N, C-alpha and C positions, 0 to 999 in steps of 0.2 A: 866320355859323358855323353848320353843319349838325347838328342834333342829332336828326335823324329816328331814327337808331339809337344804341344805348347805345356808348359810347366806353370802350376799355381803355387807360389811359396807363401806360406800363412804363418801367424803366429800360433805355435803348436800348443801354448798354455791357456790360450784366450777361449772361453766358452762361446763366444759370439762367434769367432773364427771358425771353431769347429763346427758350429751348427750350419755355418755358411758352408763348409767342406761337404757336411752330408747333404745339405740343400743342392749343391752343384752334382755331386756324385748320383743323386736320386732322378737328376733332370740331365744326365749326360751318359745314356744308356750304351753307347757305342764306345765309350773311354776315350773320347777327344781329348782330355786333359790328363795330365800326369799331376800328382799332388806332393807336397813335401813341406814339412814343418821349417821356419826361418833358422831354428835353432838346431836342426838336425845336422848330423855329420855330412848326410847325404845331400843338403844344399849347399855346403862349403864350396865345392867347387865352381857351382853357378854364380853364388855371391862373390866369389874371388874375380871368377871371369868378366861379371858384369860391372864390377866396380860398386857393389852395393855393401853398405857397413853391415856387417852382421849383427851389431847390436841396436840396429835400427828396426824396431818391430813395430812404428807407427803407420804401417801401410802393407797391405798385401803385394806382392810382386807376381805379374805375368811375365813370362819369358814366352814370345812367340815370333818365329821367323826372325831369329837373331836379335830380336829388339825387347826392351823391357817397357812395361807399363806398370805404373803405379796408381793408387788412389781410385778415384772414379773412373779413368781411362781404363783400367784393368778391370773394373767390375763390369763395366759397359761391355768390354771387348768379351768378357767371360758369357754376359747374359746373351750376347749374339750367337753363341753356339749351342744354347740349352735348349732344349724341347719345349713344346707349348708356345705359347705367346711370349715367353721371357725374351726373345730377339728383338722384339718391339721396342724394348727399352734403349736399346742402341741408338735410336732415333735422337736421346738426350745427347750424343756425343756431338751434336751442333752447338750445345750449350757451351760457352768457353769455360776451359778447366778451373779458373780461379772461382767461378760460380758454382760450379759442380762440387768441386772440392771442400766448399764450405760445410755442405751436409756430411760428406764423408768424413772430414776431420772432426765434426762434432760426435759423431759415433765412434770414430776411432779413439778420440781422447778421453773418451768416458765408459769405454767398453769393459773394462775390468770392475767399474764402479756399479755399473748397470747390470751387467751379465756375469760377472764372476771371473775367477781364473782357477786353473788347475795346478798342482804342484809340480807335475810332469807333463811332458810333450803328449799327444796323441801317440797311440800305437795301433796301426791299422790291424784290423780282423783280417783272419785269413783269406776272407773273400774279397777283401779290398785290397790286399798287399801288392798285387799286380798294378795297381794304380797309383801306387806310391813309389817315389824314388828309390831305387836300390843302393 
């Protein structure tokens, strides 16, 4: 497993999650992050290594420097590395997670209802394939 770069694992059938991946890719021109669907075979070794339940799709997962981050902590750490003014969002890290995660969980719990879901996981295009787990 190659963990040179931080890895974002996301719900591959969630339309909101896929739009979020597009958002990150557009603001990560240097390719700081690698990406993978939680449901993919490529993600399984990481899920096992970090003791993450493969059936738990309730949160994206960020694996960075040998640590896992979930929910709003993952989102804020991701924003910290994006281009533009997005790193300013990292200031919200001072807000206790139990408060931050209320908003995260509200969206996560309704994401299929509000944004829909696909029948299959996202397949990266040729130009993005190098950004995804192999």
